[in-house]
N, C-alpha and C positions, 0 to 999 in steps of 0.2 A: 512064566507063571505070574499072575498079578500079585502084588504085595498085599498080604492079609492086613485088614484094618483091625486095630485093637478094639476089643469089646468096649462098648459104651457102658458107663456106670449110671445106675439109677439114682438120681438126686432128688426125685420127687418126694421122698420121705422126709427130707431135711426139715422142711417147714413144720410138719406135724411133730416130728421128734423134738425139735427145738423148743416146743411149747410144753413138752411132757417131762418125764423123769430124766435125770441127768445121764445115767449110765447108758441107755440106748442111744441117746444123742451123741455122747462121747464116742461110743463104739463106731457109729456111722461116720462121724466126721473123721475119726482117725483112719478108718478104712479108705475114705475118699482121698485124704491127704497122701496116703501111701500108694495110691493107685497108679500114679504116673500120668493120669489123664488131666490135661491142663484145665479143661472146662469143669471137670468134677472137683478139682482142687480149688478153682475159683469159687464155685458154689459153696464149698465147705468153708472157705475163708470168709465169705460174705455172711454165712450163718453164724460163724464165730464172732464176727463184729457185732452182731445183734445179741449174742449170748456167749461171752468169753468163757473159756475153760482154762484156768491156770495150769491144770494138769498136763496140758499139751505143750507147755513151753519148750521142753527139750525137743519134741518132734517138730515144732515150728522152727526152731533154730537149725536143726539138721536139714529141714526142707529148704530153708533160706540158702544155706551154703551149697546145697545140691543144685538149686536153680541158678544161683549166682555164678557157678563155675562156668556156665555157658549162657549167661543171661540174655544176650541179644537173640539167641536162637530159641531158647526154652521159655523166655518170658518177655516177648517184645512189648515195649511200652512200660515194662516193670510193674504191671498191674498186680501180679502175685506177690512180688517182693514188697511192694508198698503196703499191701494188706497185712502181710506178716509183720512188717515193721510197726504198723498201727496197733496190732495186737500186742506186740512186745512193749510198745509205749504205754499201753493201758496197764500192763503188768508192773511197771515201775521197778524193774529189777536192774540194779546197777551193773550186774554182770553182762548185760546186753550191750555194753559200750562198744564191744568189738564189732557187732553187726551195725551199730549206729554209725561208727566211723566208716565202715565199708559202704554203707548206704550213702553217707554224705559225700563220698568220693566217687560215686557212680555217675559216669557220663557215657551215654549210649545214644547214637543217632540213627534214625532210619529215614532215608531220602532227605537228609539234611535237617530233619526235625528232631530235637532232643525230647525223648519221651520219658526221661528219668528225673525231671525237675521236682516232681512231687515226692519221689522217693528220697531225694536229698533233703527236702524240707522236713520230712518225718524223721530222718536221721538226726537232723539238728535238734529237733524236739526231744528225742531220746537223750542226746548228749546233755542238753540243758537240764534235764531231770536227773540223769545219772551222775554227771560230773560237772557241777556248776563252775569249778575253777578252770576246767579245760574249755568249757563252752565258749567264752568270749574270743578265745584264740581261733577256734574252728569257725565261729561265726564270721570273724573278720575275713576269712577266706571266701565267704559267700555273699558279702553285701553287694557285690556287683554281678552276682550270678543269676542273671535273668535273661529272657529272650523276648523277641517280638510276640511270641505266642503265650508266654507265661511270666508273671512277676516273681515266680518261685525259682529257687528258694531264697532269693534276696529279701523278699517281703517278710518271710518267716524269720530270717536272721535279724533284720532290723526290729521287728516286733519283740522278739525274745531278748535282744540286747536292751531295749528300753525297759521291758518288764522285769529284768533281773538287775537293774541298777546301773546299767552301762549307757546312760543317755549321752554321755560325752562321745562315745564311739559313733552314735547315730548322728550327732551334730558334726563330728569330724567328717563323716561320709557325705553329709549334705553339702558342706562347703568345700569339699575336695575337688570338685569338677562338675562336668555336665553328666546328668543321669536321666533315667527314664522319668518323665514328668509325673506319671501316675504314682511312682514310688516316692518321689519328692513330696507330693501332696499328702500321702499317707504318713510319711516320716515327720512332717511338720507337726502333726497331731501327737506324735510320740514325745515331744519335748515339753510336756505339760509342767514339769517341775524345774525346768531351766530358768535361770534369772531372766527378767524381762529384757535387760540390755542385751543378753545373748540372743534372744529371739529376734530382737530388733535388728541386730547386726546381720543375723542370718537372713531375715526377710529382705533387708535392703540389698544384700548381695544377690539374692535370688531374683528380685524385681528387675535389677539391671539386666540380667541375662534373659529373663522372660520377655522384657520389652523389646530387646534386640531380635529375639527369635519370633516375636508375635505369638507366643504360646498362650492363647486366651484361657484355656482351662486352668493353667497354672496361675495366670494373672488373677483369675477369679478367686482361686483359693487364697492367694496372697492377700488380696484386698479384703476378703472376708475375715481372715485371721487378724489383720491389722485393726479392723473395725471392732470385731468381737472382743479382742483382748485389750482394746483401748490403748494401743501402743503409740502414744503421742509422739515420741521421738522418731517414729517411722512414718509419720504423716507425709513428710516430703516424698517418700517412696510411693505413697498412695497418690499424691498429686501427679507424680511422673506417669503412673498408670493411666489416670484420667486424661492426661494431656497427650498420651501416645496415640499411635495410629491403630486404634482398636475399632472393632465393628460397632455399628449403631446398636446392635442387640446388647453387647457388653456395656456400652456406654450408658444405655437406658437402665440396665440393671444396677450399675454402679451409682447412678444418680439416685435411684430408689433406695439403695443401701445407705448412702450418705444422708439423704433426706430423712430416712426412717430413724436415724439416731437422734435427730434434732439437737445435736451438739453444736454449739456456736462455731467452733473451729472448723468443723466439717461443712456446716452450712456456708461458711465463708469460702470454702473451696468451690462450692457450687456457684456462689455469687460471682467469684472471679471468673469461672468458666462462662457464665452468662455474658460477661464483658468481653472475653477473649475468643470464644468459639461461637460466632454468630450462626454458622450453618447448623449446629446441633443444639442451639438455644431452645427450640421447642421440646426437645427430649427432657431437658432439665425442668422446664416449666411444668410439663406433664407430671414429672416425679413429685414436684412440690405441691401439686394439687391433690395427690392421692389421700393424704391425711394432713391437711393443712393446720399447722400450729400458728399461734400469733407471730412467732419468729419467721416462719416461712411465708405467712401472709404479708409481712412487711417487705420481704424480698420480692414477692409476686407483685405487690403494689408498685414498687419502684420500676419494674420492668414491663408491666402491662399497661400502666397509665401513660397516656401521651404526655410528652414534656410540654411545659408552657412555652 
C-alpha cells in the first residue's frame, strides 16, 4: 500500500494576514509552525522575519530543539534553524544563550559541503548580544572557521571582535599565519583604531607573503591601505610591491595610484622605476599624463625630451 502523503498546509493567507490584525496572523503562524510541514514552517518563519511576534519566543525555542535533534534529516542546510536564530537575535533575550551556543557549535555537511556556516554566524551574533564577556572566547574558536564556499562564520567573528573592542584579537589573527586573502582584506579595515606603527608592521608582514604568492587582489588592498593612510614607514613595502613580478594591469593601477597622490616621496618611487624598469616605462609615463601637475611635468620632461 503506498505511503500516504501528509496534507499540505495553505500558506497563501500569510501575506494578507501579516499586513492586518496581529491575532489572526499570530494564530496562522503558530498553526504552521506546529504543523510538522517543513515548507509551511519555512513560510511561517519568513513571514515572522518581516513581522516578528515576541509572543512566539517559547514556541520558536521548542521548535529549534525539536528540529535540531535530527537536524541533518529534518533541516538540511539549516535553513529553518537559521531563521529561528535570526528571530531570537532580534528578540535580544539573554536567556537564548543556550540556543546560541548550540548554533555556534553546529557542523553538518552534505556531499562534503558545510551548509551550517550561516547558522554558526547567527549564533555568534546572539552570544555577542547576550553575553559580551563570553563572546570573545567563543569567537576565538571561529576566526578560522570558513570554507571555499563561504567566509562565514569567520567573517562575523572578526567583525564582531573589532566592533566590541577586541581589535587586538583581530590583529593577532592576521599575523598568526596564512589565511583566506578575502578575509585578510576585510580584517585590515577593522583595525581603524590601531596605532599607525602596528598597522605598518602588519602590512609589511602581509606584503612579504603576498609578493611571494603573487596574490594580486591582496597586494592591491595592501598598496591602497598604505597610500590612503599615508603610512610612510611602510613605503619600502610599497616599493617591493611595485618592483615585484606583478601583471601589467596591476602595475598600471599602482602607477596611477602613486601619481594621483602627487606626494614627492611617491613620485620619487615612480621616477626610480622609470630608471630601473625600461620595459614598463610607458605605463608610468601614461599614469603621469592623466592629471599632470608641475611636479609630474618635471619628471615627464626629463624622460621624454631627448638628451643633448
